[in-house]
Structure formats: structure tokens, C-alpha cells
Legacy VTK file of the C-alpha trace (Angstrom):
# vtk DataFile Version 3.0
C-alpha trace
ASCII
DATASET POLYDATA
POINTS 96 float
0.009 0.350 -0.065
1.350 3.956 -0.674
2.360 5.872 1.933
-0.066 8.328 2.636
1.403 12.002 1.796
2.307 14.859 3.624
-0.822 16.610 2.583
-3.106 14.004 4.338
-1.022 13.637 7.199
-0.910 17.276 7.856
-4.928 16.803 6.612
-5.334 14.380 9.799
-3.845 16.390 12.344
-6.506 19.451 11.675
-9.308 19.358 14.202
-12.317 21.939 14.123
-14.269 22.746 17.103
-16.783 25.307 16.837
-16.383 28.586 19.311
-20.145 29.677 19.465
-18.285 32.781 21.458
-16.267 33.993 18.445
-16.754 37.755 17.280
-19.493 38.365 14.668
-21.405 34.742 15.799
-24.083 36.473 16.935
-24.929 38.069 14.071
-24.570 35.375 11.763
-27.183 33.589 14.024
-29.363 36.319 13.627
-29.103 36.678 10.292
-29.712 32.815 9.265
-32.641 33.164 11.674
-34.352 35.963 9.651
-33.417 34.051 6.476
-35.505 30.900 8.044
-38.193 33.187 8.460
-38.819 34.680 5.654
-37.939 31.421 3.891
-40.963 29.796 5.737
-43.458 33.342 5.372
-43.158 32.515 1.548
-43.663 28.932 2.144
-46.737 29.888 3.500
-47.743 32.299 0.618
-46.931 30.136 -1.999
-49.147 27.259 -0.163
-51.643 29.825 -0.042
-51.608 30.824 -3.581
-51.658 27.399 -4.830
-54.625 26.256 -3.338
-56.082 29.491 -4.746
-55.161 28.305 -7.993
-56.415 24.562 -7.037
-59.641 25.873 -6.472
-60.006 28.244 -9.034
-58.921 25.776 -11.447
-61.749 22.924 -10.674
-64.272 25.735 -10.446
-63.564 26.811 -14.068
-62.559 23.736 -15.185
-59.262 24.934 -16.248
-56.974 21.670 -16.018
-53.721 23.337 -16.106
-54.493 25.444 -13.085
-55.550 22.892 -11.272
-52.250 20.371 -11.617
-50.086 23.889 -11.555
-51.901 24.255 -7.652
-51.364 20.563 -6.956
-48.025 20.767 -7.982
-47.559 24.284 -5.843
-49.458 22.889 -2.612
-46.608 20.059 -3.025
-43.694 21.714 -3.257
-44.777 24.558 -1.316
-44.883 21.880 1.505
-41.742 20.397 1.157
-39.878 23.301 0.841
-41.686 24.206 4.045
-40.869 20.817 5.602
-36.552 21.275 4.486
-36.749 24.705 5.947
-37.721 23.386 8.959
-35.310 20.580 9.763
-32.324 22.052 8.615
-31.630 23.327 11.957
-32.259 19.338 13.192
-29.860 18.003 10.765
-27.391 20.893 11.422
-26.973 19.923 15.090
-27.219 15.793 14.478
-24.332 16.403 11.966
-22.077 18.568 14.239
-22.376 16.142 17.001
-21.004 13.159 14.953
LINES 1 97
96 0 1 2 3 4 5 6 7 8 9 10 11 12 13 14 15 16 17 18 19 20 21 22 23 24 25 26 27 28 29 30 31 32 33 34 35 36 37 38 39 40 41 42 43 44 45 46 47 48 49 50 51 52 53 54 55 56 57 58 59 60 61 62 63 64 65 66 67 68 69 70 71 72 73 74 75 76 77 78 79 80 81 82 83 84 85 86 87 88 89 90 91 92 93 94 95
């Protein structure tokens, strides 16, 4: 087997430990929370708009609006779920 290169030996010696008291972390945390909040609001508005399109498409017999409304409902729910679960996934990854 080949001997590891110096780069790989140095890479193995590097450890990363997050420091929550580092400068700027609180501002970064606030920015991330704000982005997540606006993403959830956007997903909620997309859900309402998709439900309106679904209902209007069904009422006026517009097949394309109905299909678009169904897809919009599904994708807005998936996006809201992913934004909501992102914190748990990141915390689980940091705990490894």
C-alpha cells in the first residue's frame, strides 16, 4: 500500500471546533434565523396561492391551473418541511 502523502498527514492532524463566542457569531445566527423566517413565510404564501389556483382551476374547469395548484401545494409543503428540519439536520451533523 502506498504511504500517505504529507498533505494527507497534515489534513488528519487538523481539528475543527466551533466557538459560539467568536466575534460575529451572534450576528450570523440572527441573519440565518431571519432568512429561515422569511423562507417559511414565503412557503406559506406559496401554499395559499397554490390552494387558490387549485380551487380556481377546479371551479373554472382549467386543467392546467388545477395541476399547477397541486404541484404548488406539494412543493411549498416540501420546502417548508426542509427549511424547518434544516436546524435539526445541522445539529445532528455537528454532534457526530
